[in-house]
C-alpha positions as CSV (number, residue, x, y, z in Angstrom):
1,M,0.0,0.0,0.0
2,V,1.3,3.4,-0.9
3,A,1.6,6.1,1.7
4,E,0.1,8.9,-0.4
5,A,-2.6,8.9,-3.1
6,E,-0.6,11.0,-5.5
7,G,1.8,8.2,-6.2
8,F,-0.9,5.5,-6.3
9,F,-1.6,5.5,-10.0
10,Q,2.1,5.2,-10.8
11,T,2.5,2.1,-8.6
12,V,-0.7,0.1,-8.8
13,P,-2.6,-0.6,-12.0
14,V,-6.3,0.0,-11.8
15,S,-8.6,-2.2,-13.9
16,R,-11.6,-0.5,-15.5
17,T,-14.5,-1.7,-17.5
18,I,-14.5,1.6,-19.4
19,G,-11.3,3.2,-20.6
20,S,-10.4,6.8,-20.2
21,K,-10.5,7.6,-23.9
22,E,-13.9,6.1,-24.2
23,I,-15.1,8.3,-21.3
24,I,-13.7,11.4,-22.9
25,R,-15.4,10.5,-26.2
26,E,-18.6,10.0,-24.2
27,F,-18.2,13.5,-22.6
28,D,-17.7,15.1,-26.0
29,S,-20.8,13.5,-27.5
30,V,-22.9,14.4,-24.5
31,I,-21.8,18.0,-24.4
32,E,-22.3,18.4,-28.2
33,H,-25.8,16.8,-27.9
34,R,-26.7,19.2,-25.1
35,A,-25.5,22.2,-27.0
36,N,-27.4,21.2,-30.2
37,G,-30.5,20.2,-28.4
38,S,-30.9,23.0,-25.9
39,A,-33.0,25.2,-28.2
40,A,-35.3,22.4,-29.1
41,Q,-36.0,21.6,-25.5
42,G,-36.8,25.2,-24.6
43,A,-40.5,24.7,-24.8
44,A,-40.5,21.5,-22.6
45,V,-43.5,21.0,-20.4
46,T,-42.9,21.5,-16.7
47,A,-42.5,18.2,-14.8
48,V,-45.3,16.9,-12.7
49,D,-44.8,17.1,-8.9
50,H,-44.6,13.4,-7.9
51,P,-44.5,12.5,-4.2
52,W,-41.2,11.8,-2.6
53,E,-39.5,11.6,0.8
54,L,-36.0,11.4,2.2
55,F,-34.8,9.2,5.1
56,H,-31.5,9.8,6.8
57,S,-30.9,7.0,9.3
58,N,-31.2,3.2,9.1
59,E,-34.0,3.3,11.7
60,E,-35.9,5.6,9.4
61,N,-35.0,3.6,6.3
62,W,-36.0,0.2,7.9
63,N,-39.3,1.6,9.2
64,A,-40.2,3.1,5.8
65,T,-39.3,-0.2,4.1
66,L,-41.6,-2.2,6.5
67,E,-44.4,0.3,6.1
68,L,-44.1,0.2,2.3
69,C,-44.1,-3.6,2.1
70,D,-46.9,-3.9,4.6
71,A,-49.1,-1.6,2.4
72,A,-48.3,-3.5,-0.8
73,R,-51.3,-5.2,-2.5
74,R,-49.9,-6.7,-5.7
75,S,-46.1,-7.1,-5.7
76,I,-43.0,-6.5,-3.7
77,S,-39.6,-6.7,-5.4
78,I,-36.4,-6.2,-3.3
79,E,-32.7,-6.0,-4.3
80,Q,-30.2,-6.1,-1.5
81,Y,-26.5,-6.6,-1.0
82,I,-26.6,-7.4,2.8
83,F,-29.8,-9.1,4.0
84,A,-29.2,-10.5,7.4
85,Q,-30.9,-13.7,8.7
86,T,-31.6,-12.1,12.1
87,G,-32.8,-8.8,13.5
88,I,-34.2,-6.5,11.0
89,G,-33.6,-9.1,8.3
90,S,-35.7,-11.7,10.1
91,R,-38.4,-9.1,10.8
92,L,-38.7,-8.2,7.2
93,L,-38.6,-11.8,5.9
94,R,-41.5,-12.6,8.3
95,L,-43.5,-9.7,7.0
96,L,-42.8,-10.7,3.4
97,A,-44.0,-14.3,4.1
98,A,-47.2,-12.9,5.5
99,K,-47.7,-10.7,2.4
100,S,-47.0,-13.7,0.2
101,R,-49.7,-15.7,2.0
102,E,-52.1,-12.8,1.3
103,G,-51.5,-13.3,-2.5
104,V,-48.8,-10.6,-3.0
105,R,-46.1,-11.6,-5.3
106,V,-42.8,-11.3,-3.3
107,R,-39.4,-11.5,-5.0
108,V,-36.1,-11.0,-3.1
109,L,-32.9,-10.7,-5.1
110,V,-29.8,-10.7,-2.9
111,D,-26.1,-10.9,-3.5
112,A,-24.8,-14.4,-3.0
113,F,-21.7,-13.1,-1.1
114,G,-23.3,-10.3,1.0
115,S,-26.4,-12.4,1.9
116,C,-24.9,-15.8,1.9
117,G,-27.4,-18.5,3.0
118,L,-30.5,-16.3,3.2
119,A,-32.7,-18.6,1.1
120,D,-32.0,-21.6,3.4
121,S,-32.3,-19.7,6.7
122,P,-35.4,-20.5,8.8
123,D,-37.2,-17.2,7.8
124,G,-36.0,-17.6,4.2
125,A,-37.4,-21.1,4.0
126,R,-40.7,-19.8,5.6
127,L,-40.9,-17.2,2.9
128,R,-40.4,-19.7,0.1
129,R,-43.0,-22.1,1.6
130,A,-45.5,-19.2,1.6
131,G,-44.9,-18.7,-2.2
132,G,-42.2,-16.0,-2.1
133,E,-39.1,-16.2,-4.2
134,I,-35.5,-15.7,-3.2
135,V,-32.7,-15.7,-5.8
136,S,-29.0,-15.2,-5.2
137,Y,-27.0,-13.1,-7.7
138,N,-23.7,-14.6,-8.8
139,S,-23.2,-17.7,-6.6
140,L,-19.9,-19.6,-6.6
141,S,-21.3,-21.8,-9.4
142,A,-21.7,-18.7,-11.5
143,L,-18.1,-17.8,-10.8
144,R,-17.1,-21.2,-12.2
145,R,-19.2,-20.7,-15.3
146,R,-18.3,-17.1,-15.9
147,P,-14.9,-16.3,-14.3
148,I,-15.2,-12.6,-15.1
149,S,-18.8,-11.6,-14.8
150,G,-19.2,-14.0,-11.9
151,L,-17.1,-11.6,-9.8
152,H,-19.7,-8.9,-10.2
153,R,-21.7,-8.1,-7.0
154,L,-25.3,-7.0,-6.6
155,H,-24.8,-3.8,-4.6
156,R,-28.2,-2.2,-5.1
157,K,-30.6,-1.5,-2.3
158,T,-34.0,-1.3,-3.9
159,V,-37.6,-1.7,-2.6
160,L,-40.3,-1.7,-5.3
161,C,-43.9,-2.1,-4.3
162,D,-46.9,-2.4,-6.6
163,E,-44.8,-0.9,-9.4
164,K,-45.9,2.4,-7.9
165,H,-43.5,3.1,-5.0
166,L,-39.7,3.0,-5.2
167,M,-37.0,3.3,-2.6
168,V,-33.3,3.4,-3.4
169,G,-30.2,4.5,-1.6
170,G,-27.5,2.9,0.6
171,S,-29.2,1.1,3.4
172,C,-28.6,-2.6,4.1
173,F,-30.6,-4.9,6.4
174,H,-28.3,-5.8,9.3
175,D,-28.5,-4.9,12.9
176,R,-24.8,-4.0,13.2
177,M,-25.7,-1.0,11.0
178,A,-28.6,0.1,13.1
179,D,-26.9,3.4,14.2
180,W,-25.3,4.2,10.8
181,R,-26.0,7.5,9.0
182,D,-27.5,6.4,5.7
183,T,-29.9,7.8,3.2
184,M,-32.7,6.4,1.2
185,V,-35.2,8.2,-1.1
186,R,-38.8,7.1,-1.8
187,V,-40.3,8.3,-5.0
188,E,-43.4,7.8,-7.2
189,G,-44.2,8.5,-10.8
190,P,-42.9,7.3,-14.2
191,V,-39.4,6.7,-12.8
192,V,-40.8,3.6,-11.1
193,A,-41.3,1.9,-14.5
194,A,-37.6,2.3,-15.3
195,A,-36.7,0.7,-12.0
196,A,-39.1,-2.2,-12.5
197,S,-37.7,-2.8,-16.0
198,A,-34.2,-2.9,-14.6
199,F,-35.3,-5.3,-11.8
200,E,-36.8,-7.7,-14.4
201,R,-33.5,-7.8,-16.4
202,T,-31.4,-8.4,-13.3
203,W,-33.8,-11.0,-11.9
204,A,-33.7,-12.9,-15.2
205,F,-30.0,-12.7,-15.4
206,A,-29.7,-14.2,-11.9
207,G,-32.0,-17.1,-12.8
208,G,-35.3,-15.8,-11.4
209,R,-38.6,-17.0,-12.8
210,A,-39.9,-14.7,-15.5
211,D,-42.7,-12.3,-14.6
212,R,-46.2,-13.4,-15.2
213,K,-46.7,-10.7,-17.7
214,E,-44.3,-9.5,-20.3
215,P,-42.6,-6.3,-19.0
216,S,-43.4,-3.3,-21.2
217,A,-40.6,-2.0,-23.3
218,Q,-38.7,0.6,-21.5
219,G,-37.4,3.3,-23.7
220,P,-35.2,6.3,-22.8
221,Q,-36.5,8.3,-19.8
222,N,-37.9,11.8,-20.3
223,P,-34.9,14.2,-19.7
224,T,-37.4,16.7,-18.3
225,A,-38.9,14.3,-15.8
226,D,-38.7,15.3,-12.1
227,W,-36.9,12.0,-11.3
228,R,-34.6,9.9,-13.3
229,Y,-33.4,6.3,-12.5
230,V,-29.8,5.7,-13.2
231,L,-27.9,2.4,-12.9
232,S,-24.7,0.5,-13.5
233,E,-24.7,-3.0,-15.0
234,P,-21.2,-4.3,-15.5
235,V,-22.4,-7.2,-17.6
236,R,-23.5,-4.5,-20.1
237,P,-20.5,-2.1,-20.3
238,S,-22.6,0.4,-22.2
239,R,-24.9,0.8,-19.1
240,Q,-22.5,2.5,-16.7
241,D,-24.9,5.4,-16.3
242,I,-24.0,6.4,-12.8
243,Y,-20.3,6.6,-13.4
244,R,-20.8,8.5,-16.7
245,E,-23.3,10.8,-15.1
246,L,-21.1,11.7,-12.2
247,L,-18.1,12.3,-14.5
248,T,-20.1,14.4,-16.9
249,R,-21.5,16.5,-14.1
250,I,-18.1,17.1,-12.5
251,T,-16.6,17.9,-15.9
252,E,-19.3,20.4,-16.6
253,A,-19.5,21.9,-13.1
254,R,-19.2,25.6,-12.9
255,T,-19.1,26.5,-9.2
256,S,-19.3,23.6,-6.8
257,V,-19.4,19.8,-6.2
258,F,-20.4,18.1,-3.0
259,L,-19.9,14.3,-2.5
260,T,-20.7,12.0,0.4
261,T,-19.2,8.6,0.2
262,P,-18.2,5.9,2.8
263,Y,-15.1,4.9,0.7
264,L,-12.9,7.0,-1.5
265,F,-10.8,5.0,-3.8
266,P,-11.3,6.5,-7.3
267,D,-9.9,5.3,-10.6
268,R,-7.5,7.5,-12.6
269,T,-10.2,9.1,-14.8
270,F,-12.4,10.2,-11.8
271,W,-9.3,11.4,-9.9
272,R,-8.3,13.6,-12.8
273,A,-11.8,15.0,-13.2
274,M,-11.7,16.1,-9.5
275,C,-8.3,17.6,-9.9
276,R,-9.3,19.5,-13.1
277,L,-12.4,20.8,-11.2
278,L,-10.2,22.3,-8.6
279,R,-7.8,23.8,-11.2
280,R,-10.8,25.6,-12.7
281,G,-11.4,27.3,-9.4
282,A,-14.6,25.4,-8.5
283,E,-15.3,24.3,-5.0
284,L,-15.0,20.6,-4.2
285,R,-16.2,19.3,-0.8
286,L,-16.2,15.6,0.3
287,L,-17.7,14.1,3.4
288,L,-16.1,10.8,4.5
289,P,-16.5,8.7,7.7
290,A,-13.8,9.4,10.3
291,R,-14.0,5.7,11.0
292,S,-15.7,3.3,8.6
293,D,-16.3,-0.4,9.0
294,H,-13.0,-1.2,7.4
295,A,-9.9,0.4,9.0
296,W,-7.6,-0.4,6.1
297,V,-10.1,1.4,3.7
298,D,-9.9,4.5,5.9
299,V,-6.1,4.6,5.4
300,V,-6.7,4.7,1.6
301,S,-9.7,7.0,1.7
302,H,-8.0,9.5,4.0
303,A,-4.8,9.4,1.8
304,F,-6.8,10.4,-1.2
305,G,-8.6,13.0,0.9
306,R,-5.4,14.6,2.0
307,A,-4.1,14.7,-1.6
308,L,-7.3,16.5,-2.7
309,A,-7.1,18.8,0.3
310,R,-3.6,19.9,-0.8
311,R,-5.1,20.8,-4.2
312,G,-7.7,23.0,-2.5
313,A,-10.6,20.7,-1.7
314,E,-12.5,20.6,1.6
315,I,-12.4,17.1,3.1
316,W,-14.7,16.5,6.1
317,L,-14.7,13.5,8.4
318,Y,-18.0,12.5,10.0
319,E,-17.4,11.6,13.6
320,P,-20.6,10.4,15.4
321,T,-20.9,7.0,13.7
322,M,-20.3,5.3,10.3
323,I,-21.7,7.4,7.5
324,H,-22.7,5.1,4.6
325,A,-24.7,7.5,2.5
326,K,-23.9,8.1,-1.1
327,L,-24.9,11.7,-2.1
328,A,-23.9,14.1,-4.8
329,I,-24.9,17.7,-5.5
330,V,-23.4,19.7,-8.4
331,D,-23.7,23.5,-8.7
332,G,-26.5,23.5,-6.1
333,A,-28.9,22.5,-8.8
334,W,-28.5,18.7,-9.5
335,G,-28.5,15.9,-6.9
336,M,-28.2,12.1,-6.8
337,I,-28.8,9.5,-4.1
338,S,-27.6,6.1,-4.9
339,S,-25.9,2.8,-3.8
340,F,-22.7,3.9,-5.7
341,N,-19.5,4.3,-3.6
342,L,-16.6,6.3,-5.0
343,D,-14.4,3.3,-5.2
344,I,-13.1,1.0,-8.0
345,L,-15.6,-1.7,-7.1
346,S,-18.6,0.5,-7.7
347,F,-16.9,2.0,-10.7
348,G,-16.5,-1.3,-12.6
349,M,-17.6,-4.4,-10.7
350,N,-20.9,-3.8,-8.9
351,V,-24.5,-3.6,-10.0
352,E,-25.7,-0.3,-8.7
353,N,-28.6,2.1,-9.0
354,G,-29.7,5.6,-8.0
355,I,-32.1,8.5,-8.4
356,V,-31.2,11.9,-9.8
357,S,-33.2,15.1,-9.9
358,D,-32.9,18.9,-10.3
359,R,-36.0,19.6,-8.2
360,P,-35.2,22.6,-6.0
361,A,-37.1,21.1,-3.0
362,F,-35.1,17.9,-3.3
363,I,-31.8,19.7,-3.5
364,A,-32.8,21.9,-0.5
365,A,-33.6,18.9,1.6
366,M,-30.3,17.2,0.7
367,K,-28.4,20.5,1.6
368,E,-30.2,20.7,4.9
369,Q,-29.0,17.2,5.9
370,I,-25.5,17.9,4.6
371,D,-25.4,21.0,6.9
372,R,-26.4,18.8,9.8
373,D,-23.7,16.2,8.9
374,L,-21.0,18.9,8.6
375,S,-21.9,20.3,12.0
376,H,-20.8,16.9,13.4
377,S,-17.7,16.6,11.3
378,R,-14.1,17.9,11.4
379,R,-11.8,19.0,8.6
380,L,-9.2,16.5,7.5
């Protein structure tokens, strides 16, 4: 391990699904498209104000999940990296079994590594006997069949109910995370259809039984919508939406970028984008945990943080507990909440998702929470 982040890229090769030149070409085409299409979109209809809500602790996240699932009448679809067999995990599985007995279609898609053994646990077996379905993403057998794609991990945290209500963010289901600072967002509206379509693809890839009805074709999302669903699917390199979106926003940022991440371990392209942002005179602020759940990761994260601080960035360390939220705000006018860490696993290996919006009320609510977080943080 290197002592400082500046020398990292000269000593350790970083593997990427998407190359730097490809990213730059993608930037150029996006920027050109926006420039050419801005006039045509000048008469766009104002977006409908669809309901939404933010949750900022795992207690809030878990209660909202239980309430949403309890109210479901037709379907519950969950994607989760860490789904424990005890505590909150057991409580949720028992609720899902009860909903399945009521006739609600229940599907739980978990990562085979992060949620190892869930399907065969007592509550998992109870859910399956009640008619619910549990599928593991990329088991060890998948690794043997597909040595490369078998390494990909399902890192999404999704709750989708009745194809009407959607929750995404960073919250896992494990009691050891009960006091963590984490963020989820609940939304409604057309964005839910995009999330449902993505779930069906991932469910089928993992070996899940096909939906009873054919999913409707999901075309490009309306760029003027109040919410947009973004994802990363490493089995489809062209669908690294979150990575590209963040890079594009940082590259085009004029005044400020704020990022919250539990782990800071960027690849070369993302690192250079942050450095160029600072050279342009824009403000870059990052909020990291003072102590995460992996001490060795803190060494790396803080080394990158110190290197950015020397270039003019503000690096803050959250002290009360582990902060696991993944937030981004650019120019005070665009925001994202996701499952996406700023590390090389999320950049190229993990299946991720998130919600982006330019709604002023959404941005204001994120800023309010950020101000609270910073009041409990210290500068690195």
